[in-house]
N, C-alpha and C positions, 0 to 999 in steps of 0.2 A: 590706708590702713586696712589690712585684711582682718575680717571678723572671724574669730575662732570660737568654737563651742565644743566642750568635751562631755560626752554622755557616758556615765558609768553607773554601776549598780552596787548595792551593798551586799549582794548575795547572788547565787545562781537562780535561773528560771524566773526572773522578774518580768520577762517579756520586754526588755528595754529596746529590742529591735522595733517594736511598735512605736515607741517614743522617737526612735532615730528616724524612721521614715516620715513621721509627722513633722519633725524638726526640719528634715531635708526639704519637704514641700514648702514649709514656712520660709526657709532661706532662699529657695528658688524663686519665690514670689517677691523677694525683696532686692536681690542683686543678681546680675547676669550670670557670673561664673561661680558655681558652687561645686567644690570638690569634697571628697571624703578621704579619710585616713584611718587605718587600723594599726595602732602601735604594736599590738601583739596578736599573732595568729597561732593556730595549732601547729605543732611540729611534725605533723604527718603529711602525706602527699595530697590529701583531699583539700580542694579549694574551699575557702570560707564562704558558705552559701549566703550568709547575711551581707558580707562585703560585696559579693557579686550583685546582690539585689540593689544595694546602695549605689554602686558604680553604674548600674544600668539606668538609674533615675537621676544621677547627678548631671551637671551641665558644664563641667570644665574640660570635657574631652579626655578623661583619664583612662588608662588601661588598668586592669586588676593589679598588675605588678607595680604600677606607680603608687598604689595606695597602701602598700604593706611596709611596716617598720621592721620588726624582727619576729622570730618565732620563740616559743617557750623554751626550747633548748638553749638558744643563745642567751635568753634572759637568766636562766638558772645557772649557766656556766660563768657568766661575768656580768652582773647587773649593771655596773657602771659603764662598761663598754657598750652594752646593749642600749642603755639610755642615750649615750652619745650618738649611736647609729640612728636611733629613733628621731632625735632632734635634727640630725643632718637630713634624713629622708623627708621629714616634715617640711624643712626649709625648701626642698625641691618642689614639693607639692604646692606650697604656699605661693610661690612665684607666679603661678598660672591661675590663681583663684582670687575672687573677691571675698569669698567666705569658705571656711572649711569645717565640715562636721567630722569630729573625731570620735570614734566609737571605742570605748574601753573594752577590757578583756571579758571573757565569758564564763569564767570559773569552770571551764570544761576540760582543762588539761590537768594541772596540779593546783586545785583550789586550796588555798591556805588562808589562815586568819590575816595574813599580811597583804592579800591581793588587792584589797581596797586601798591600802596605803600605797602600794605600787602604782595604782592608777592615779592617786592624788599626786604622787611625786612626778609622774609623767606630765600631768596637766599643768603643774606648777612650772616645769621646765619648758613647756610649750607656750606658757603665758596664756592658757586657754581657760576661761571660766567654765565651771562645771554645772551641768544639770544632773542632779542626783536622782536616780530611779530606784524606788524601793518596791517591794512586793506587797500586794494587798491580801495575799493568801499565805498560809503556812507552806514550808518547803515541799511538803508532800502534795500540795495543790488541792487538798480536800477542804480544809476549814478556812473560813474568812477571818482575817485579823480585825480586831476592834480598833476604833479610832485611837484609843490609848496605846495599844501595841504598835500601831503604825507610827505614832508620834515618838515613842521611845526608840524605835529602830532608826528613824530619821535623825534624831538628836545624836545618837551614838555614832552613826556614820558621818555626820557633819563634823563632829569633833575629830574623828580620825583623819578626814580630808584636810581640815584646817591645820592639824599637826604637821602635815606635809607642805603647808603654805599654799594650798590650793584655794582659789577663790570660788565659792559656791554661789551660783546665781539663783537657783530655784530647786524645788523638790517636786517630783511627780510620782505619785503612788499609782502603780499600774495593777490591773486586775483587782480593783477594790470592790467591796460589797456594794452593788448598785444602790441599795437603800440607805447606805451610810456615806455616800460620796461627799456630800457637803460637810458632814461632821468630821470625816477623816481629813479633808483639806484644811478645815479650821484648826483641828488639833495639831496637825503637822506645822502649820504656819505659826501657831502660838509657841510650839516647842522649839522651833528653829529660828524664828524671826525672819523667815524668808517667804517669798511668794510660793504658794503650794497649790497643786491641783491633783485631783484624783480621777483616773480613767476607770470606768466601770468594767468589771469582768465580763468578757464576751465569750460565750460558749463556742460559737463557731470559729472565732479566731484562735482559741486555745485548742481546738480539735484538730487532729491530723486529717489530711486529705485522704480520700479513698485510695489514690495511687500509692501513697506512702504506706497505708495499711496493707495493701496487697503485696508490696515489695517486702515488707517486714515478715509477712506470713508465707513468702515464697509462692504466691498464688499467681496463676496466669489467667488473663481475662478470656472467657469463652464467648460471652455474648454481651451486647450493650454498646452504647455510644461512648467513644473515647473521651468526649468532652465531659461526661458525667464523672470521670475519675478525679476531677478537680473539686468535687463536692466534699464538704466536711463530714466526718464520721462522728456522730454525737452520742453513740452508745453501741453496745454489743448485746445481742441475744444469742445464747447457746441453745440451739433448737434440737437437743438430743432427747426429745420427749414427743408425745403424741401431739397432733395438730391442735386439738382443743386447748392444750396447756401452753402451746407456743403463742397462739394468737393474742392472748391478753398481755403477753410480755413484749410485744413489738414496741420499739422505741422510735419516736419521730426522728428522722435523719440518721437512724442507726443502721448497722449491718446485722445480718442474721447468718450464723455459722450452722450449716446443715450437714449432717453426715451424708456422704455422697451416695449411699445406698438407700436413703429415705426419700424416694421420689414423691411420696404422698405429702411430706412436709414441704418439699420444694414447690410443688404445684400449689399447695394451699397458701404458701407465703406469697407467691406471685399473684394469686387471685386476690389476696388481701391488699396488695399494692394497687391493683386496678379498682378495688372497692373504695367508695367514699366514706366508709365507716371505720377504716383502720388507718393508722399513721402512714405517711409517705416515707419510704425507706431510701437508703443510699445505695445498698448493694447486698449481694448474697455471696458467701464463700462456701463452696462445697469442699469438705475435708475428707481425707482418706484416699484421694487419687482415683476414685471410681469414675468410669465414663457415664455420661447420661444415656439412659436407654433410648434407642431411636424413636420408640412410640411416644415417650415423654418429650423428646425433642420436637416432634411434630405437634404435640399438644401445646407446647410453649410457643411455637411459631404462630399457632392460631390465636393465642391470647394477645399477641401484639404488644407486649410490654417491652420498654427500653431499659428496664432495670438491669444494671450490670451484674453478671454472674461470673464468678471466678472459681478456679479449682486449685487446691493445694494437696500435696501428698502427705502432709502432716496429719497427725491424729488430732482429736478434739482438744485435749489438754494443751498440747504444744501450739496449736493454732491460737488458742485463747491467750496463752502467754505471749506469743509474738505480737498479737494485736495490742496488748497492753504496753508493749515496748515501743510502739510507734509513737513518734513525737510530732507535734505541730511544727512546721517549718515555714517561716516567713521568708520565702526564697524567690529568686527571679522567675522560677517556673510556676509560681502560684500568683498570677495577677489578681485573682479575686480576693485573696487574703491581703495583698498589698493595698488594694482599694479599700477594703474594710478597715485596715489599720489607719489609713489616711483619714477616713471618715470619722473613726472613733476619736482620733487625736483632735481633729477640727471641732468636734462636738464638745469635748470635755476640757480642752486647754485653750486659754486665751492667747492665741498666737500674736495678736497685736501687742499685748503686754510683754510677751517674750522678746519681740523685736525691739521694743522700747528699752528693755533691760540690756539688750545686747548693744544698744547704741549703734545700730546699723546705719551706715552712711546712706543718705538719700541719693537717688540716681535718676537722671532724666532718661536713661537708657531703658527702653521697653522691649524686652525679648519676647519671643513667642510664648515662652512659659509664663512670664509675668502677665502677658496679655490674656492668656487663657485663664490664669488664676483670677484676674480681674473680672472676666466674664462670669465665672462661677460665683464669686463673691457678690456681684451686683444682682445676678439672677436669683441667688438665694435670698437676698434682701427684698427683692421684688415680690417673691412668693406668688407667682402666677400659675395659672392652670393651662396646660398645653395639651392639645389633642394630637395623637399620632395615628393616622388612618391605617397604617400598614402592619397590622398585628401578625401577619403571616410571614414576616421577614425576621430571621434570627438576629440580624444586626440591630433592628429596632428594639427587640426584647433585651438584648445585651446593653444597649444604650439606656433603655428605660431603667434597668436595674442600677446602673451607675447614677443616673439622675436621681432616683429615689434614695439611694444610700447616701448621696452627698447633699440631698435636699435642695437640688438646683431648681426644681419646679414640681408642681403637682400634675399628675398625668391622667389622661383617659386614652386607652388604646382601643381601636376599633377592630372587631373580629369576633369569632365565635368564642364566648368566654371559656367553655370547657377545653377547646383546642388550644387557646392561648395559654391558659394556666398549665395544661399538660406539657406543652412544649417548653415553657419556662422551667418547669420542674425537671424535665429531661436535660436541660442545659445547666441545671444547678443554679438558676437565677431566682433572686428574691424581688418581687414586684411590690411588696409592701401594701399600702392602701390604694394602689393604682386601680382605677375602675376600668373594667373591660366591657364594652358595649357592642352588641350586634346591630348592624344597620337595619335588621328586621324587627328591632325592639318595638313593640306595638305602640306604646305611648309616644315615643320620639318620632317614629316613622310617620304617624298620622299628623303630628304637629308640624314636622318638617315639610311634608307634602303640601299641607295647606299653605304654609309660608312661601314655599317655592312657587306654587300656583299664583298666589297673590302678586309676587314679584315679577313673574314672567307671563302673566295672562295676556299682556299687551303684545307679546310675541307669538301668540297663538298656541301657547302650551295648554294642553288639556289636563283634567284631573288625573286621568290614567297615565299620561306621560309624566306628570309631576311625581306620582307615586312610584313609578319605575325609576326615574332619575335619581331620587334621593336614596335609593339603595346603594348607589355608587359611593364608595368610601370617601372620595374627594368632595363630592357634593354634601354628603352627610357631615363630614368634619367641618366644612366651610359654614354650613348652617348652624352648627354648634357655636362657632365663633360669632357669626352674625347675630344670633339670639342671646349671646352673653353666657352660654353654658360653658364656654372655654375662652381664654384670653388670646389664644393664638393657635396656629396649626403648623406642623412640620411634616412634609410628605415628599415623595419623589424617589425613595430608595427602590421602588418597584415600578414607578409610573413615570411617564414623560413629563417634561416641564409643562407642556400644553395641558396635559390631563390634570396636573396639579393646580395650575393658576387660572384655567378657564372658569371654574366655578367662582373664583374670587372676582373676576371681571363681571360676572353676571349678578353676583349676590352682594359682595362686600363693597365693591366699586372703589373709586379713588378718594383720597382725603381731600377736604376742602382746599381750594386753591391750587390743586395739582391736576394736570390734564392727562398724565400718562404714568403707567407703572413701569418702573425700571429696576435695575439691580446694581449692586456693588459687590466687589470682593474686598475683604479686609486682608491686606497682604502684610503678614507679620515677618519682617526682615530680621536680621540678626540684632539690630539695635533700635528699631522703630517700627511703627505700624502705619501703613499708607492705605488710602482708599482708592480703589479703581472702579470707575463706572463709565458706561454701562457695558458689561462683558457677557450678558446672557439673554437679554430680552428684545431690545429694539434693533433690528438690522441696520436701518439707515435713517437715523433720527432727523427730523426737520429742525429748523432754527428754534422754533418754540419748544420742541421736545428736548433738544440739546440743552436749552436753558433750564428746563424742568429737571433734567438729569443732574445738572450742576447744583441747583438749589437743594434738591432732595439729597444728593450725596453729601453736601455740606452739613445738612441737618443730621444725617446718619452718623457722620464723623463726630459731631458734637455729642450724640447719644453715647458714644463709646470713648469719650474722654480725649478725642483728637481735635486739636485746634484747627479748624478748616482754613486752608489757604489753597484756593482752587486754580488749577492749571487747565485751560481749555486747549487741548493738544491739537497740533497740526504739523504739516511738514515744513512750516516756516515760522519765524518768530517776529512778532511786532509787524512793522510795515515792510519787511524785507521781501515778501512774496505776494503773489496774486493768483487768482484762479477761483473757480466756483467753490471748491472745497474749502479753501482758505477763507473766502468771503463768507461762507456759511458759518464757520467757527467765529469769525470776527463779529458777525451780526448776532450770534448767540451770546457772545461775551457782553456786547452792549446791552442786550436784553436782560442778562443777569444783573448787570450794574444798575439797570433801571428798576428791576423788581426787588433786588436785595442790596440796597445802597451801602450797607455796612459790611458786606461780605468781601474779603480780599480775593480778587480774581484777576487773572491775567490771561490774555489770549488774543490772537493765536500765539502759541508757544510750543517749541519743540521739547521733547522729553528731556534731553540733556540740559537744556537751559532751565527747565523747571526743577530738576533734581540736583544739579551740581552747582554749588555756590559760585565757583570760579567762572564756569560757562555762563551762568545766569547773569552775573555782574557784567560780563563782556557783551552778551547779546541783548540784555534788557536792563540797562543800568537804572538804579533808583526804584526798581519794582520790589514791593514787599512780598511778592510771591516767587519771583525767579530765584532758583537755587534753594528754595525753602518750601516748595509745594508739599502739601499733605494729601490733597484730593486731586486725582488725575482723571479728567473727563476725556474719553476717547471719541474721535469723530464718528466712528461707526462700530458695529458689532465685530466685523472682521478684524479690525485693528485691536480692539479691546480684548477679545477672546484670545487671540494669539499672543498678545503681550503678557497677559496675566499668566498664561501657561509657560511662556518662555522664562519669565522671572521665577516662577515656581520651580521649574526644573533646573534652570541654570544657576540661580542664586541660592537655591535651597530654602526659599521662602515657604512659610506655611500659609496657604490660601484658604481663608475661611469664607465660605459662601457657596453659591450666590445668596446675598441678602436682598430680598425684595423690598422695594421702597415705593411710596406713593399710594399704597392701599390704605383705606380707612382703618383697617385692623390688620395686625401682622399675620401673614401667611408666608411661609418660606419653603423653597424648593431644594431638594437634595439632588446631588449627582447620583445616578444609579450605581456608580462605583464607590459611593461614600463609605468611608471606614467608620467604625463605631465612634472613634474620637471626633470625626466630622459631625456625626449626628448629635453627640452630646453638646458640642460647641454651638450648633445651629439651634438646639432647644434653648440653650442659655441666651443666645442672641434674641430669639423670639420673645423670651420672657422680658428681656430688657426693653425691647421695642414696645411691648405691651405696657410696661411701666411708663414709658415715654408718652404713649397715647393717653394714659390715665392722668 
């Protein structure tokens, strides 16, 4: 049975797209193939940007065209025929999905008093329960609604939907007064008899992006980083006055409109941006179309600010009007807003209760999306502190911003605090309460140097050498973990594997009962997650090391909810082959059985016999591992590294790792080509490992 959910609102500008993206994430974490459907779209040639966003994040492989029912013109011309088309188009979508998120109309074409009824009628015909979204602010967006007003609106809308025989599942009040969230949810629940939640009004989510404002004002970017165009505009200052009167009016996250011939105000505004005593701005618009004087250009070059500066030919009044007309768009080209919407929904809505209400079918299928969702949920629950040594890498800062916004872990970033915060601001990133520490920090440097000297004095390390060594970010971060100032470390975006893990060998050392540090990749296939080890650390493991890798990999699998069934891989299965390499794997298998008697293990075994039930039953009948293996232990690094990359590229698997195992405390290495998504996943994994150690 396909799960269906219909998201509709009682009026325009409720921000129901925020609820839609949150629900989409909830569905993706519950079933493998989640599709989207928009029964009604605008009747003009512009594509629906909200639908484009949802299609980009769905998991059923749909095209934009697959997801559209009818346009407003068809609905107005013949409502019954349009409804029949909607039902027919939806049936085509449903065939390829386990769940479908249906997004109701936007009140943007011909909003009428009957539009909610139309949505109710469509929902009833699609047999889709409704999540009703109401607005926590008045239609003009200025004044917040009281709990009583929110309850009255929800009750009226509920009656209208039920009159069309629509089943309403829950009510979500979006953009609610943050201080009244609980009271609003309680009032709505009492008035409707339904589960109700309230999502707090978020200024940044409701604010238009700088690129949207510039487009609205017909302004061209003259200077500044393109990536800063994705920052929200939280206010506007019209600087048609002298500088002393402009400076007190600067707004945090705002833009300043400066007449193009007022170079003094422009330079003063840029100086304020560089100062620590005035708010950080989002951009400057020069109006009037005047060019910047060459001498002023040279002066600005010397200031070194990355604040975007744009120019428009419009006058001051027209520029101001155009800016007020710019609207926030939760669209596919605004990933930061999407991430913020997901985080808001996760924080304010009980996703588990919604899933229960939907009666979603349980599934043993674990997709990459579901697995990554599990990582985030478990790391959030673990609430661990992770140190990131490479604060000079933009990917690290971008990942840190996501980790903070989704509360995946608490963070410390190593680097010059002023430089790190400046770069984060230039990228439009929020680091929250993340601590930024320099390796030259007097108190920590002295403490770490003393500890490193104590640990390595037997190797002839001098006090001078210790003081120099701990200024290295990898050593500094490792000592933070060693001394309990952080629960784990993630590094390697800019450093080699050796540079990242050498300090761990010297300082953290291996866990009790483990003789060697090894690694695994968590291979998220289309329907399950497998563990591959060792693919990154030990070139040619001995019998003892191979057994260690197997036992450590099984323990790692358990940490991530994977029942370990270990395949000790070789080029022959069972007793069918001989040779030094096969004998080494056979001996390692016996050692695993001796050291971990309850662990299901088979070896030597070929990959096909380990992975395919039919081949496994033929080559190794009666084995509880053959054909059902979840942990694959490769005989050497050459085989392991090439196999994981072949599966990643050829089968489209998501390779998460390498995850280091065997250390007393979790330290993980990144590929130098790591994507932001990879870094976020590795931070989550490290937090889960730290929880396992605890």
